[in-house]
VOPAGU-2260 file (C-alpha; in pm, 1 decimal, decimal comma):
REM VOPAGU-2260
SITE   aa  ch    i         X         Y         Z
SITE  UNK   A    0       0,0       0,0       0,0
SITE  UNK   A    1     144,5     333,7    -107,8
SITE  UNK   A    2     208,3     600,1     147,4
SITE  UNK   A    3      -3,9     912,1     129,1
SITE  UNK   A    4     313,5    1115,8     157,1
SITE  UNK   A    5     392,8    1047,2    -207,1
SITE  UNK   A    6      56,1    1172,4    -326,7
SITE  UNK   A    7      91,8    1530,5    -458,2
SITE  UNK   A    8    -122,3    1783,5    -282,4
SITE  UNK   A    9    -354,8    2008,0    -473,4
SITE  UNK   A   10    -197,4    2340,6    -570,0
SITE  UNK   A   11    -256,2    2593,4    -298,7
SITE  UNK   A   12    -406,9    2926,4    -389,2
SITE  UNK   A   13    -174,7    3224,2    -340,0
SITE  UNK   A   14    -238,2    3430,2     -30,6
SITE  UNK   A   15    -458,3    3729,7     -91,8
SITE  UNK   A   16    -300,9    4049,5      39,1
SITE  UNK   A   17    -529,0    4340,2     112,9
SITE  UNK   A   18    -400,7    4678,8      -3,7
SITE  UNK   A   19    -220,6    4869,5     269,1
SITE  UNK   A   20    -405,1    5192,7     348,5
SITE  UNK   A   21    -215,6    5516,5     355,4
SITE  UNK   A   22    -100,8    5595,2     708,4
SITE  UNK   A   23    -257,1    5886,6     892,9
SITE  UNK   A   24     -19,8    6178,3     935,0
SITE  UNK   A   25      -1,0    6494,5    1140,2
SITE  UNK   A   26     102,1    6794,1     926,0
SITE  UNK   A   27     237,3    7090,9    1121,0
SITE  UNK   A   28     384,9    7404,8     956,7
SITE  UNK   A   29     750,6    7468,2    1023,7
SITE  UNK   A   30     853,3    7801,2    1171,6
SITE  UNK   A   31    1033,5    7864,3     840,8
SITE  UNK   A   32     702,7    7846,1     656,8
SITE  UNK   A   33     617,5    8191,9     514,6
SITE  UNK   A   34     258,2    8148,1     626,9
SITE  UNK   A   35     366,0    8167,5     991,5
SITE  UNK   A   36     491,1    8523,1     943,9
SITE  UNK   A   37     171,7    8624,2     767,8
SITE  UNK   A   38     -43,3    8455,1    1032,0
SITE  UNK   A   39     127,8    8643,8    1315,2
SITE  UNK   A   40     100,6    8975,9    1129,5
SITE  UNK   A   41    -269,7    8933,6    1052,4
SITE  UNK   A   42    -348,3    8824,3    1406,2
SITE  UNK   A   43    -167,7    9124,0    1556,4
SITE  UNK   A   44    -336,3    9349,4    1302,7
SITE  UNK   A   45    -677,1    9215,0    1405,9
SITE  UNK   A   46    -608,7    9250,5    1778,5
SITE  UNK   A   47    -478,1    9604,4    1728,6
SITE  UNK   A   48    -778,2    9697,7    1518,6
SITE  UNK   A   49   -1027,9    9559,3    1765,7
SITE  UNK   A   50    -865,9    9721,8    2071,1
SITE  UNK   A   51    -692,7   10044,6    1968,1
SITE  UNK   A   52    -826,0   10154,6    1627,7
SITE  UNK   A   53   -1154,8   10172,1    1446,0
SITE  UNK   A   54   -1192,2    9837,7    1274,9
SITE  UNK   A   55   -1561,6    9819,9    1202,9
SITE  UNK   A   56   -1572,9    9446,7    1262,8
SITE  UNK   A   57   -1793,6    9230,5    1477,6
SITE  UNK   A   58   -1592,4    8971,2    1667,3
SITE  UNK   A   59   -1860,5    8710,6    1604,1
SITE  UNK   A   60   -1831,9    8771,1    1227,4
SITE  UNK   A   61   -1456,1    8719,4    1235,5
SITE  UNK   A   62   -1496,5    8408,6    1452,2
SITE  UNK   A   63   -1757,1    8262,8    1216,6
SITE  UNK   A   64   -1529,5    8317,0     916,1
SITE  UNK   A   65   -1229,2    8158,4    1089,4
SITE  UNK   A   66   -1420,4    7855,3    1220,9
SITE  UNK   A   67   -1589,7    7792,4     886,2
SITE  UNK   A   68   -1271,3    7809,1     678,4
SITE  UNK   A   69   -1050,3    7613,7     920,1
SITE  UNK   A   70   -1303,1    7338,5     985,5
SITE  UNK   A   71   -1381,5    7289,9     616,5
SITE  UNK   A   72   -1015,6    7278,7     518,1
SITE  UNK   A   73    -936,9    7035,0     801,2
SITE  UNK   A   74   -1217,7    6798,7     696,9
SITE  UNK   A   75   -1120,2    6803,8     328,2
SITE  UNK   A   76    -753,9    6723,9     394,4
SITE  UNK   A   77    -846,2    6456,3     648,8
SITE  UNK   A   78   -1089,7    6274,6     419,8
SITE  UNK   A   79    -894,5    6326,6      97,8
SITE  UNK   A   80    -535,6    6276,8     212,1
SITE  UNK   A   81    -563,2    6108,2     555,8
SITE  UNK   A   82    -381,2    6406,7     703,1
SITE  UNK   A   83    -459,6    6589,6    1024,5
SITE  UNK   A   84    -325,8    6922,8     908,7
SITE  UNK   A   85    -307,3    7252,9    1094,1
SITE  UNK   A   86    -529,7    7474,6     872,5
SITE  UNK   A   87    -290,0    7768,8     863,0
SITE  UNK   A   88    -375,0    7873,2     505,8
SITE  UNK   A   89    -745,3    7861,0     587,8
SITE  UNK   A   90    -690,0    8080,7     894,4
SITE  UNK   A   91    -510,1    8342,6     682,8
SITE  UNK   A   92    -782,9    8329,3     417,2
SITE  UNK   A   93   -1059,6    8366,8     676,1
SITE  UNK   A   94    -899,1    8665,9     848,5
SITE  UNK   A   95    -837,2    8835,9     513,0
SITE  UNK   A   96   -1200,6    8785,7     413,0
SITE  UNK   A   97   -1329,8    8889,4     754,5
SITE  UNK   A   98   -1124,9    9208,9     764,5
SITE  UNK   A   99   -1186,5    9311,8     404,5
SITE  UNK   A  100   -1554,6    9235,4     361,5
SITE  UNK   A  101   -1828,3    9447,0     517,0
SITE  UNK   A  102   -2181,7    9314,9     546,9
SITE  UNK   A  103   -2469,8    9311,6     791,3
SITE  UNK   A  104   -2571,9    8962,6     678,4
SITE  UNK   A  105   -2399,9    8697,3     892,1
SITE  UNK   A  106   -2430,7    8442,9     609,2
SITE  UNK   A  107   -2164,7    8632,0     412,8
SITE  UNK   A  108   -1905,6    8531,6     674,2
SITE  UNK   A  109   -2015,0    8170,7     637,3
SITE  UNK   A  110   -2049,3    8138,3     259,8
SITE  UNK   A  111   -1752,8    8345,8     138,6
SITE  UNK   A  112   -1486,0    8172,7     352,6
SITE  UNK   A  113   -1629,3    7831,7     258,2
SITE  UNK   A  114   -1633,2    7916,4    -111,1
SITE  UNK   A  115   -1281,3    8055,8     -85,4
SITE  UNK   A  116   -1151,9    7728,2      59,2
SITE  UNK   A  117   -1343,8    7513,8    -188,6
SITE  UNK   A  118   -1191,5    7708,5    -478,6
SITE  UNK   A  119    -850,9    7557,7    -389,4
SITE  UNK   A  120    -981,2    7205,9    -443,6
SITE  UNK   A  121   -1237,6    7255,9    -720,1
SITE  UNK   A  122   -1066,7    7506,9    -950,5
SITE  UNK   A  123    -720,9    7377,0   -1038,0
SITE  UNK   A  124    -487,7    7325,4   -1329,7
SITE  UNK   A  125    -270,0    7016,0   -1367,4
SITE  UNK   A  126     -46,5    7108,9   -1074,5
SITE  UNK   A  127    -228,7    7324,5    -818,6
SITE  UNK   A  128    -493,7    7589,6    -762,6
SITE  UNK   A  129    -438,8    7919,2    -940,1
SITE  UNK   A  130    -684,6    8162,3    -781,1
SITE  UNK   A  131    -591,4    8332,4    -458,1
SITE  UNK   A  132    -861,3    8192,6    -224,6
SITE  UNK   A  133    -951,8    8513,1     -41,1
SITE  UNK   A  134    -943,6    8715,1    -363,9
SITE  UNK   A  135   -1165,9    8459,5    -535,3
SITE  UNK   A  136   -1421,0    8465,5    -254,4
SITE  UNK   A  137   -1430,7    8844,7    -234,3
SITE  UNK   A  138   -1461,6    8897,1    -610,4
SITE  UNK   A  139   -1740,0    8639,7    -646,8
SITE  UNK   A  140   -1948,9    8796,3    -369,1
SITE  UNK   A  141   -1893,8    9142,4    -518,9
SITE  UNK   A  142   -2002,9    9021,8    -862,2
SITE  UNK   A  143   -2291,6    8794,9    -766,7
SITE  UNK   A  144   -2392,3    8904,8    -417,1
SITE  UNK   A  145   -2634,1    9173,6    -539,8
SITE  UNK   A  146   -2493,2    9433,7    -305,3
SITE  UNK   A  147   -2511,7    9217,1       5,7
SITE  UNK   A  148   -2144,3    9286,2      79,3
SITE  UNK   A  149   -1881,3    9546,4       0,3
SITE  UNK   A  150   -1513,0    9601,2      68,3
SITE  UNK   A  151   -1448,1    9779,7     397,5
SITE  UNK   A  152   -1366,1   10150,0     362,5
SITE  UNK   A  153   -1002,1   10246,0     337,1
SITE  UNK   A  154   -1030,1   10460,3     650,9
SITE  UNK   A  155   -1080,6   10146,4     856,5
SITE  UNK   A  156    -829,3   10255,0    1120,8
SITE  UNK   A  157    -956,3   10609,3    1153,2
SITE  UNK   A  158    -769,8   10765,2     857,4
SITE  UNK   A  159    -463,2   10831,1    1075,5
SITE  UNK   A  160    -178,9   10866,9     825,3
SITE  UNK   A  161      81,4   10789,8    1094,4
SITE  UNK   A  162     -71,7   10449,1    1152,8
SITE  UNK   A  163     -91,7   10397,0     777,7
SITE  UNK   A  164     278,2   10468,8     727,1
SITE  UNK   A  165     369,9   10247,9    1022,7
SITE  UNK   A  166     167,0    9962,1     872,8
SITE  UNK   A  167     331,5   10013,1     533,9
SITE  UNK   A  168     678,3   10007,5     689,9
SITE  UNK   A  169     606,3    9692,9     890,0
SITE  UNK   A  170     444,4    9534,8     585,9
SITE  UNK   A  171     753,6    9592,9     373,3
SITE  UNK   A  172     966,9    9437,8     647,0
SITE  UNK   A  173     737,9    9135,6     643,0
SITE  UNK   A  174     769,9    9113,6     263,4
SITE  UNK   A  175    1146,3    9090,4     306,4
SITE  UNK   A  176    1104,0    8784,2     526,8
SITE  UNK   A  177     854,2    8635,1     282,6
SITE  UNK   A  178    1094,4    8703,4      -6,8
SITE  UNK   A  179     823,0    8903,2    -180,9
SITE  UNK   A  180     963,0    9255,0    -136,6
SITE  UNK   A  181    1027,3    9285,4    -510,7
SITE  UNK   A  182     663,0    9201,0    -580,1
SITE  UNK   A  183     529,7    9454,2    -328,4
SITE  UNK   A  184     760,2    9732,5    -451,6
SITE  UNK   A  185     671,9    9664,1    -815,6
SITE  UNK   A  186     301,9    9683,7    -733,1
SITE  UNK   A  187     337,5    9997,7    -522,3
SITE  UNK   A  188     567,2   10166,3    -772,7
SITE  UNK   A  189     327,4   10086,3   -1054,3
SITE  UNK   A  190      37,9   10216,4    -846,2
SITE  UNK   A  191     213,5   10550,7    -792,6
SITE  UNK   A  192     302,0   10575,1   -1161,0
SITE  UNK   A  193     -54,8   10504,2   -1273,5
SITE  UNK   A  194    -190,1   10747,1   -1012,5
SITE  UNK   A  195      28,1   11027,4   -1149,0
SITE  UNK   A  196     -82,4   10936,0   -1501,2
SITE  UNK   A  197    -447,7   10958,3   -1400,1
SITE  UNK   A  198    -377,5   11298,6   -1244,4
SITE  UNK   A  199    -220,7   11411,7   -1570,5
SITE  UNK   A  200    -534,9   11298,9   -1751,9
SITE  UNK   A  201    -746,6   11508,5   -1518,9
SITE  UNK   A  202    -880,7   11244,4   -1281,6
SITE  UNK   A  203    -849,4   11408,2    -939,5
SITE  UNK   A  204    -562,3   11557,0    -746,0
SITE  UNK   A  205    -273,5   11413,9    -550,7
SITE  UNK   A  206    -477,7   11320,5    -241,4
SITE  UNK   A  207    -742,9   11151,6    -453,2
SITE  UNK   A  208    -486,6   10957,1    -655,2
SITE  UNK   A  209    -248,8   10846,7    -379,9
SITE  UNK   A  210    -488,8   10851,6     -86,8
SITE  UNK   A  211    -583,4   10480,9    -119,8
SITE  UNK   A  212    -226,9   10385,5     -27,9
SITE  UNK   A  213    -287,2   10504,4     329,0
SITE  UNK   A  214    -594,4   10287,0     379,1
SITE  UNK   A  215    -645,5    9943,3     530,7
SITE  UNK   A  216    -785,4    9807,5     203,7
SITE  UNK   A  217    -461,0    9881,4      18,6
SITE  UNK   A  218    -241,1    9743,3     296,7
SITE  UNK   A  219    -437,2    9419,2     333,7
SITE  UNK   A  220    -431,3    9366,5     -40,0
SITE  UNK   A  221     -58,7    9442,2     -66,7
SITE  UNK   A  222      68,0    9245,9     230,6
SITE  UNK   A  223    -185,8    8964,6     266,3
SITE  UNK   A  224    -346,6    8882,9     -65,6
SITE  UNK   A  225     -97,1    8981,0    -335,3
SITE  UNK   A  226     216,0    8797,7    -205,3
SITE  UNK   A  227      55,2    8452,5    -182,1
SITE  UNK   A  228     344,7    8225,1    -291,6
SITE  UNK   A  229     107,1    7970,4    -443,3
SITE  UNK   A  230     -51,1    8222,9    -679,5
SITE  UNK   A  231     240,3    8450,7    -765,0
SITE  UNK   A  232     549,0    8388,6    -981,5
SITE  UNK   A  233     843,1    8209,2    -814,6
SITE  UNK   A  234    1116,0    8410,3    -991,2
SITE  UNK   A  235    1228,3    8765,7    -921,8
SITE  UNK   A  236    1171,9    8885,8   -1278,8
SITE  UNK   A  237     832,1    8718,3   -1283,0
SITE  UNK   A  238     724,9    8881,2    -956,1
SITE  UNK   A  239     830,8    9228,3   -1069,3
SITE  UNK   A  240     642,7    9187,8   -1396,0
SITE  UNK   A  241     342,6    9043,0   -1212,1
SITE  UNK   A  242     319,2    9327,4    -959,7
SITE  UNK   A  243     368,0    9603,1   -1216,1
SITE  UNK   A  244     117,9    9446,4   -1457,4
SITE  UNK   A  245    -148,0    9428,3   -1185,5
SITE  UNK   A  246     -81,7    9794,7   -1103,2
SITE  UNK   A  247    -125,0    9895,5   -1468,1
SITE  UNK   A  248    -454,3    9706,1   -1497,3
SITE  UNK   A  249    -571,2    9853,3   -1166,9
SITE  UNK   A  250    -489,0   10203,5   -1294,2
SITE  UNK   A  251    -684,1   10148,9   -1614,8
SITE  UNK   A  252    -985,3   10020,5   -1421,3
SITE  UNK   A  253    -966,2   10319,5   -1185,9
SITE  UNK   A  254    -951,9   10550,5   -1485,5
SITE  UNK   A  255   -1273,8   10383,2   -1602,3
SITE  UNK   A  256   -1414,9   10447,1   -1251,2
SITE  UNK   A  257   -1461,9   10078,2   -1170,8
SITE  UNK   A  258   -1479,4   10011,9    -796,8
SITE  UNK   A  259   -1269,0    9744,2    -627,6
SITE  UNK   A  260   -1030,6    9762,0    -920,7
SITE  UNK   A  261    -728,9    9606,1    -747,3
SITE  UNK   A  262    -924,7    9293,6    -657,5
SITE  UNK   A  263   -1050,6    9254,5   -1013,6
SITE  UNK   A  264    -700,3    9310,6   -1151,6
SITE  UNK   A  265    -555,0    9031,4    -937,1
SITE  UNK   A  266    -847,5    8802,8   -1020,8
SITE  UNK   A  267    -791,7    8847,0   -1395,7
SITE  UNK   A  268    -418,6    8786,2   -1360,2
SITE  UNK   A  269    -474,5    8469,6   -1156,3
SITE  UNK   A  270    -715,0    8344,3   -1423,0
SITE  UNK   A  271    -422,5    8357,2   -1668,5
SITE  UNK   A  272    -190,0    8153,8   -1443,2
SITE  UNK   A  273    -262,4    7812,8   -1604,7
SITE  UNK   A  274    -145,3    7947,0   -1941,4
SITE  UNK   A  275     162,1    8108,8   -1784,1
SITE  UNK   A  276     249,5    7786,9   -1601,9
SITE  UNK   A  277     203,1    7579,0   -1915,9
SITE  UNK   A  278     442,4    7803,6   -2108,2
SITE  UNK   A  279     694,7    7789,9   -1823,6
SITE  UNK   A  280     671,0    7409,3   -1806,2
SITE  UNK   A  281     732,6    7373,4   -2178,7
SITE  UNK   A  282    1045,8    7583,3   -2141,7
SITE  UNK   A  283    1172,0    7341,7   -1875,2
SITE  UNK   A  284    1093,4    7544,8   -1563,4
SITE  UNK   A  285     958,7    7362,3   -1257,5
SITE  UNK   A  286     808,2    7528,4    -952,7
SITE  UNK   A  287     926,3    7420,9    -609,8
SITE  UNK   A  288     705,4    7361,9    -309,4
SITE  UNK   A  289     702,3    7677,4     -97,7
SITE  UNK   A  290     526,4    7553,2     214,8
SITE  UNK   A  291     747,3    7411,8     489,0
SITE  UNK   A  292     566,9    7137,1     678,4
SITE  UNK   A  293     663,6    6880,5     940,2
SITE  UNK   A  294     495,6    6545,3     873,3
SITE  UNK   A  295     454,6    6326,0    1179,5
SITE  UNK   A  296     308,8    5977,0    1117,8
SITE  UNK   A  297      80,8    5824,1    1378,5
SITE  UNK   A  298     306,2    5515,8    1387,4
SITE  UNK   A  299     665,5    5480,3    1277,6
SITE  UNK   A  300     599,5    5124,1    1159,5
SITE  UNK   A  301     248,4    5076,4    1023,0
SITE  UNK   A  302      94,1    4733,8    1090,7
SITE  UNK   A  303     155,0    4462,2     833,5
SITE  UNK   A  304    -117,6    4403,7     581,5
SITE  UNK   A  305    -361,1    4133,1     675,9
SITE  UNK   A  306    -365,5    3812,3     476,7
SITE  UNK   A  307    -626,4    3543,7     425,0
SITE  UNK   A  308    -513,5    3187,5     485,9
SITE  UNK   A  309    -572,6    2930,8     211,2
SITE  UNK   A  310    -852,8    2689,4     264,0
SITE  UNK   A  311    -743,9    2346,6     386,6
């Protein structure tokens, strides 16, 4: 009688390995991240405006904008990337929207920050978003809000020119740290040039032409919205051209007496970014990541994938 040991066994089925899920990760901005500088500046600006100067802002409106933007951004990154990320960009966007927009309808401070954040994920080219989130939200509410909101008046801090010059000086120092001083100077220089040109064409005097530079609207636009590294050129020549071009378009729109001209000028320029990036890519240029994040995994060694044993 033959031993059963010589009888070949039936071919075993290969073990089925379930796909290993992406590990959850904490994402915390590094202190070298340019957003940290902007976050501190905006926060101090808000505290100063609410305590010492006339910032016509309701604290509950600002809080609603910040909570809406940060919570939405946190949920999207958690569900889409399995990342528990500090929503620093969302915080900056929410404060910019809250300080710049004026409305007596509380829903504005819910809808505009949410739409601003969603624009980063819904309106993109092949590499990244191309609209500045706060600019996108503000322009869309101005265009389609039927007058429900407006941009806060330039005399937001009481029209004290000393405060205005102090803010401009501190803002330029901040631009140096952000490596966007060339962009800010190109924009401001172009603004002055176009203002003098409008004066020469008979549109107001010196105070009328250059007065906006002393207002909160101009400072917030220059030092918070315009220098966004994700939606501005990465090269020095590109930033100078970008800032000056926006100033020229803003001057033309002001000459045509179109309100909120600087916001529209930036919006139109951002809409052209996909074409600009495509041309740059074809020439061999590649943009580098500008955010500086620390990624901390939940576990250093994720658990091994589970397997199913073959049937016996």
